[in-house]
N, C-alpha and C positions, 0 to 999 in steps of 0.2 A: 382249353378255350378254343372252340370251333375246330381247329385242325386237330385230328388225332396224332398219336405218336407215328402211326404207320404213314399217314399222310406226310408228315415231316421228313420221315425217313426215306420215302420214295422222292421228295423235292430235294433233300440232300444228296441222295445218289445221283440224281440227274444233273446237280451243280457238280459233283465230283468228276463227272464225265469230261468237263473242260477245265477243272482245277484239281488234279489228282494229288497235287502235293499239299493240298490244304486239308486239315482234318478238323472236323465238326464233331463237337461232344455236347449234344442237346441234354438238358435236364428237365424232366416233366414234374409239376407239381400240380396240387389242386388248387383250382382258381382262389378258393378262400384263403390260400395260404401264399399266394404269389407276391402281393404287396409286401408283407412283413418279411419275406425271404429275400426280396431284393433289397430293401432298406437295411437289413441286418447285415447283408453281405457286402452292400456297396459302401455303407457308412460305417457301421460298427465294425465290420471285417476287413475294411481296407480295400476292398475291390476284389471280386471272385470272376464276374462275367464280363465278356465282351460285348453281348449283345442281350438286351432284355424286352420282354413282352409289356407293353405300357397299356392300361385300360383308359378308356375315354376320359375320366375325370383326373388322371394322375399327372399329366405334364406340368401343370404348375407346381405341384409339391416336388416332384422330381427335379426340376429345374432349380428350385429354390434350395433344395438339399444338395445341389452340385452333383447329381448322380449322371445325367445324360448331357449329351453334346449337340451343339447347334450345327445341322448338317444343311442349313438354307440354300447354301450355293453349291451343294453336292447333289441335289435332287434333279435326276433327267427331265426335260421337257414334257416328254411325253406322259409322266405321271401327274404332271399338272394339269394337263388337259383331258386325259383319259380317265382318271379316276373320280367316282362320285364325290361331290363336295363334302358329304357326311362323313366320308371316311377320314378326312383331314382332322376331325376334331381331335381324335386321340393322338394327333401328330405334332399339333401347333399350340404355341402359347406366346402372347404378347406379339403376334405377327410374325414370329420366326418358327422354323421348322426343326423339330427334335427328334423325330422318328420317321420311319418309312411306314406309311399306312399299310396295313397287311390284312386286316378282318374288317368286313362292313357287315355288321349283324343287327338284328332287331328281333324283338320278340313277334311272332306272328300267332294268329288265331287258328288253333287246331280243334277239330271236331269230329265226333264219332257220327259219321253220315247215317248209318243204320239207327241210332238212338233218336238222332233228328227226325228222320224219316218216320219212325215208329210213333212218335208224338205229333204227326201230321205237319213237321216243319220240312220244307222243301228246298231252303237256302239258307246259307250262313247268315247270322245276324249282321247288321250294318252299323248298329248303333249299341251302346251298352244299356239302354233301356229295352230294345230287343233281345239282349242276352239274358236280362233279368226275366222277360215274359217268357222267353223260350226255355229257361231253365225251370220255371214253375210248371211250363207244361209238360217237360220231360219227367219232373218228380210227380206229377199227379198221375202219369202214366203208370208209375209204381215198378218200373224194370230196375231202376237204381235209386239208391238212397240219396246221394248227393249228386247233381248233375254236374257240378264244377269241382276240379282239383286245381289249387294254385301253388307256386312256390312262394309262400309267404314267411319262410324261417327266418329268425332274426340274424339276417345275413344280408349281403348285398343283393342277393334274390329279391327280396322284398322291396328294396329301394328301386330296383328296376321296374318291377311292376307297378308300384305306386307313381313313379315317373310317368309311365306310360298311360295310365289311367288319367293322371292330372293333366297331361298335355291334351287328351281327348276331352278333357272338360275345361279347357280353357287356360291351363297353367303352364306354359311353356317356359316361363322366367321363374325362378326359385330364390333368387337374391338380386335386389337393385345394385344399381351402380355406385351406391354409397355403402354397400355391404349389409343393407337391411334386408330382413326376411320378408319374402313374398310367399313362401311355401305354406304358410299357417292361414291363408285366405284364398278365395278364389278356387282355381282348379285343384290346388294342393288340398285343401280342406275338403272339398267336395268328392275327390277321390278316396279320401280315407274314410269318409262318411258312408260313400257307396261301398266299400270293402266290408265295413262293419254291417251294414243293412244285408249284404248277401249272406254273411254268417248267421245272423239272427233269424233270417228266413229260412234257414237250413239248405240254401242252396250251394253254398261252400262247404265242403269237407273240413270240419276242424282241424283235420290232420295237416291242413295246408300250413298251419303255423309251425309246424316242425319239418316242413317239406322243402327241399331244395329242387332244381330243376331235372336232376337225374330220377329223384323220387317221382315228380310228375309224370316222366316219361314212362316210369314202370307202372305207375297207378293206370294212366291211359291204355297201357298195353293190356290190362286185364279185362277191358270191356266194362268196367262199372263205372266209368265217368264219360261224360259227354263232350265237355268244354274246358279248354285250358288255353293259356299263353305259354309260349316257350320259343327258345331261340331255334334257328334253321336246323340244326342237327336233330332236333326231336323227331321230325317226320320220318326220317329213316329209322329211326330207333323205334318208334311206335308201331312202325308197320313192318318190321322185322320178322320175317316168317319163322325165324329159329327162336325168338324170344317172345314174340306177341301173340296173344290169343285173338286179336282181330286183325291180322295183316291185310293191308289194302283199304280196311274200313276208316282209316284216320284221314282226313281231308285238310286242306289248308286254306285261308282267306285273308285278306288284309285285316289287320287289327280293327276292330270297330271304332267308329268316333262318336261325336255327339254334338247335337246342333249344327253349326256352320262347320265343325271339324269333321271332315269326311272320313279320315283315318289318323292314326297316330302310332308313333313307334319311338321306344327309348334307344338312343344310340349305344349299341354295344360294339363299337369299333374298336380295335387295337391296333398299336404300331410297334414296329421293332425299333428300338433305340440303342444307339452306340454308347456305350458308357464312358465316362470321363477318365476312367482308370485303365481302360482297354490297352493293351500293349500291341494290339493289332486292328487300329480303327480302320484302316483302308479295307482290310480283308473282311473285317465284320460288316461294313457297309455293303461291299461287294455281295456278300452273302446274302444280306437282307434284301437288296435290290432284286435279287435273283427268286428268293422266296415270294416276293410280292409282284413278281412279273405276271403279265397276263398269260402267258404259256403256263406257268406254275400253277397258278390259280384255276386254269381250266382243266387240270389233271384229274382232279376229284371233286365234283360239284355235289355229292350226295350230302356232305356234312356241313359244307361252307359255300355260300355264294360268292363269286367273283366280285370285286370292288371295281372292276372295269366296265365302263359303260357299254363299249362294243361288245361284251360277252353276252348281254342281254338282246343282241340283235343277231347273236350267231346261232343258227338252227341246230348245229351240231352239238353246240353246248346246251342248249335249253331243251331238246328234244325229249328227254328222258324225264323231265319234271317241268312241264310247260306251267302248269297251275301256280307252282311255288316260285317259279320266275316272275310270272304275272304279278302276284301279290308283292314281291320284293320290288318290282318296278314302281310300284305305286308307294309303298311305305318309304322307299330309300331316298325318294325326293325331299322328304321334310322330317328327318329324324330329330328328336329333342335330346339334348345331352343333359345329364346331371351336372351340376355346377363345377366348372373348371376353376377350382380355387386351391390355393396352397394348403388349406386346412380341410379339404375334403374327407379325408379319414376320419377325423374327429367328428365332423359334420355328420357323415355317414352312419357311424357308431351311434350317435345319439339319435338320430331319426330311426334306426333299426328299432332301438329300445322303445322308443315312444310309439311307434307304429305297433309294435307288439302290445303295449299297454294299453293302447285303444281297441286293438281287436279282441283282447282278453277281457274288455270291460273295466279295467282297472282305472281309466281315465276316458273322458270324452274325447272324440278326435280333435276337437279345437283346443282343449286344455293340453293334451299331448304335444301338439305342434307349437303351441305358445310357449311351452316349457323349453323346447328346443330353441325356438327364436330368441328367447331370454338369454341364452348360453353364446350366441354368436360372438359377442364382443370378446369373451375369453378365448374362443377359438381363433380370432383374428389377432391376438397379441403375439 
């Protein structure tokens, strides 16, 4: 997630310069396996890890399961004032801090500049209506069969994209204070309806329904697709001269909005949380604070952007990718989180299946989302 194993190794080596007697043993797993790996190890396994990576919607569940520790009084003041507000979503629950914010990420709009220009489009679309219109113009040009590739596999990837679209269409709240569903109306319903429309119009490749973010990067690198959403790291991957057929052609812009919403981004932030079973909680926290420090985060900004506000005004940090930093500065001010509720995993799994059913035409978008809404009481027990 965001930082590569080599990034973490470099950060750890820097930490060990001043802490030579502390041994760090990182373990890397695929994102889709991360949640269950943590729960199995820390609950069923009696505790294996000192420090775990926690995604935006997980704090409530991890707190309820007794996996992570309250560190509210151990967070340095500079973190409270210097870090983007959105980065704290993955670290807080019920007003308390359970993690050190480490990753502040969202999905940006990436586009193949040549394919847009060939269709007479000179600027990135600013609304989703413009995305649809531009995709039709590109398709009509005949250079590519499907202008858009998306990560709509039945996994957390599709929830992130649906959330981002829903927020753009006015659906930033998914469950109300009483625990009732809002995602099956307003922006949530509009987003899923729009996703199905793009498939029906032949603008989104049906292969999207089995694609993750890594698959999208590979697809965009072939030069056969014009537009997509993806996390920060996608830009360097799509433009990698060693692997991409279109290095330098992929550009980035703020994610489109709709109506009065100028842009929207799903909160992809993650935090580092000390486990309740750790035998070295002080050391684990010390390591987490170092990884999350401004100095560490500015070591490599190719795959992940710093969560520190000051970094965005530091020319030495932004100079190699000013367009990405400019887009992030806009999106980071108002990221939308997936519901931070104790039953999030059950909800997400149900929504993943429902969205897939709607995109495959097995159910209408309204029926698919209503069916999940009807299951909410059982999730909340």
